[in-house]
N, C-alpha and C positions, 0 to 999 in steps of 0.2 A: 358304963360297961365298956371295957376295952375292946372286946370283940365287935360290938356294935359300932364303935367309933372307927374301927379299922375296915370293917367289911360292909357297912351299910349300903354303899353304892353298888357293890357286887350283888348283894341280896336283892336290891330293888330294880336296878336297870342296866348297869354296865360295869365292865372292867376294862378301862381304857376305851378303845374304839369298838369293843365287842359287846353285843347285847348279852346280858346274863340275868340270872335270878328270876324275880317275879315277872319282869317284862318278857323274858324268853318263855316262861311257863304260860303266860297269857297268850302270847303269840302262837305257841304250839296249840293251845286249846282252841282259840278262835279259828285258826286256819284249818285244823283237822275237823272241827265241827261244821264249818262252812262247806268244805268238800264233801264230808259225809252226808250232810243234809241234802245237798243238791243231788247227789247220787241216790239217796235213799227214797226220794219221792217217786221216781219212775220205777225203781225196784220194788217198792211197796205195792204199786199198782199191779205189777207183774206177779208178785207173791200172792196177792189176793185174787188173782184171776182164776177162772175155772179151767183155763187152757193149761194142760200139764206141761206143754212145751215151753211155756213162759214161767210157770210157778216152780217147777222142779229144779231147774238150774239155780234160781234165786234161793230156794230152800237149802240146797246143798251148800251154797256160799255162806248163808247165814249160820247154818249148823257148824260149818268148818271154823268160822271165826269166833263164834260164841262158845264153841266147845274146846278151844285151845287157849292157853294163857297169852295175854298180850306180850308178856316178857319173851316168850318163845317166838311169837310172830316177829317181834322186832329183831331178835337174834337171827332168824332165818333171812329176813329181808336185808339186814345190815351186813351180816357175815356170810350167810349161805348163798344168796343170790349172786353176790360179787365173785364168789368162787367158781361160778360157771364160766366156761371158756367163751361162750357166745356173748355173754354180757361184757366181758373185757374187750372183745374184738370189735364191738359196735361202739363208736365214739359217743353217741348220745346216751346209751345205757351205761357205758363206762363212767362218764361224767356224773350221771345221776346217782348211781349206786355206790360210788366211792365217797359221796358226801353224806355225813351222818345226819344232818338236818333233813335232807331230802328223804332218806330212808325212814326217819322217825315220823315225818308227816305222812308218808305213804302208809306205814303200819297203823298209825293212829286213825287215819281217815278210813281205812278198810275196816278196822275194828268197830269204830263207832257207827259206821254205815250199816254194818250187819245188825247191831242192836236197834238202831233207829228204824231200819227197814221193818223189823218185826213189830216195833211199836206202832208205826204208821199202818202196816198191813192189818193189824188187829183192829185198829180204829176204823179203817175202811170197811172191813168185814162186818163191823157192828153198827154201821150207819143205819139209822132208823128206816124201816121199810117205807113208812109214809112219806119221807122226804124224797126217796127215789121215785115212788109212784107219782107223786105230785109233779116232779120234774118231767117225767115221761108223759104225763097227761098234758103238760104244757107244750109238748112237742120238741123237747130238747134232744139233740143228737147225743150219741154216747160220749163224744169229746166234750161237749158243753156240759153234760151231766157231771162229768168228773171235775171239770175246771170250775164250775159255778156252784155245785152242790156237794158232791162227795168229798173232794179234797179239802175245801175250806172247813167243812164240818169235822172231818177226821183230824185235821191239824189242830183245830181248837180243842177237841176232846183229848188229844194226845199230850197237851201241855203238862199235866202233872207227871206223867211217866217220862216225858222227854226232859223235864227239869231234873229228875233223878239221874238220867243218863248224862246230862251235862256235868253234874257234880261228880259222878263216878269217873267221867273222862278227865276232869281236873285232877282227881287223885291218881289216875292212871298215868298222867304225865311224869310221875316220879320215876318211871323206868327209862326216861330219855337219856339218863347218864350212860346207859349201855352203849349208845351210839356217840358218846363223848359230847353230847349237846349240853351246854352250860346252863341248865335249868336251875330252878330254886333249890332242889335237893342236892344237885351237884355242888353248888356254891356252899351249902351247909356241910357237905362231906369234906370239901376242901378246907373250909374254916376249921372244922373239927380236927382234921389231920395236921393243920398248922399250929393250932392252939391247945389241943387236947381238952377243950371245954365242950364236952358232948352235950350237956344239958342246955347250955346257952346256944350252941350252934344249931342243934336240931329243934330246940324249943322255939327259937325265933322263926324258923321255917314253918313250924306247926302253926304258930299264930298267924302268919301270913296266909297259909292255906285256909285256915279257919275264917279269916276275914273275907277272902274271896268267896268261899262257900256261902257265908251268910249273905253277901251281896247278891249272889246268884239266886238264892232262895227268895230274897226280897223281890227281885225283878220278876221271877216267875209267879210269885203270889200276886203281884200287881197285874201281870198279864192274865192270870186266871180270873181275877176279880173283874177285869174288863171284858174278856172274850168268852168267859163261861158263865156270865150272869144269867143266861137263859136256863141254865140247869139248876139254879137256886130256886127253892120254892117261894112263891110270891107271899108276901105278908098280908094277912087278913086285917082289914081295918075294923 
C-alpha cells in the first residue's frame, strides 16, 4: 500500500522531530487520564459528602462538563479563553493558552475528571454498610476510614465503569485536531487530503484505534479478575 509506505511513521509516532499519530494520541490519553484521576478522587469524596457546601460546587462542575460536548469545551478553552484580555496580559496564562497541546490537555482532563468524579462518587456512596461499621468499631478515624476502607473498596468496584470511561476518552481524543494537535486522526486527515485515498487513510486510523481499545479492554479485564475476585460467587465443591 503506497499510503502506508509513505505515512506509516506519521501514523505511528513521528513526523521528523515532532510526535504525531498514535504516539500523540496515547500521550494525550495517558496525561489527561492521569490528571483527571488525581483530581477526581478528592472531588468524588466531596461529591458524596452530606455537606452541601462541599457537594454542590462539585455537582455543578460535573453537570457542566458532562452536559456540554467536549468539542465545544475545547473550542472555548483553545479559542475563547485566549480572546480574553486578562489572559493575554499575564505572561504565564498567555504562554499556556496559546499552546494548542496545553489547551487540549486541560480540556480533556477537565472533561474526564467530571465523568470519573461521578463514577467514584457513586461507588463511594454504595460502599457496603457493614464495611463502614466494622471500621468504626475498630476505632478508625474518618481519615483512616476513607484511606483504608472506603476509597480502596470504591476504586476496585469502579473498575468496570472506569474502563468504559478510558475507552470513551480514547475515542474523544479525535477532537484534538481542533487545536492543531497532530494526533492520529489529524494524520489520517492530512494523508487523505494529500492522496484522496479516504478508505485507506481513515481505515488505517480505525484499525489502530481498535487495537488500542482491545488492549485497554484486556488490561481492565485482567484488573477486574484480580481485584474484584471477592465479588465472584464461590464455587461449590
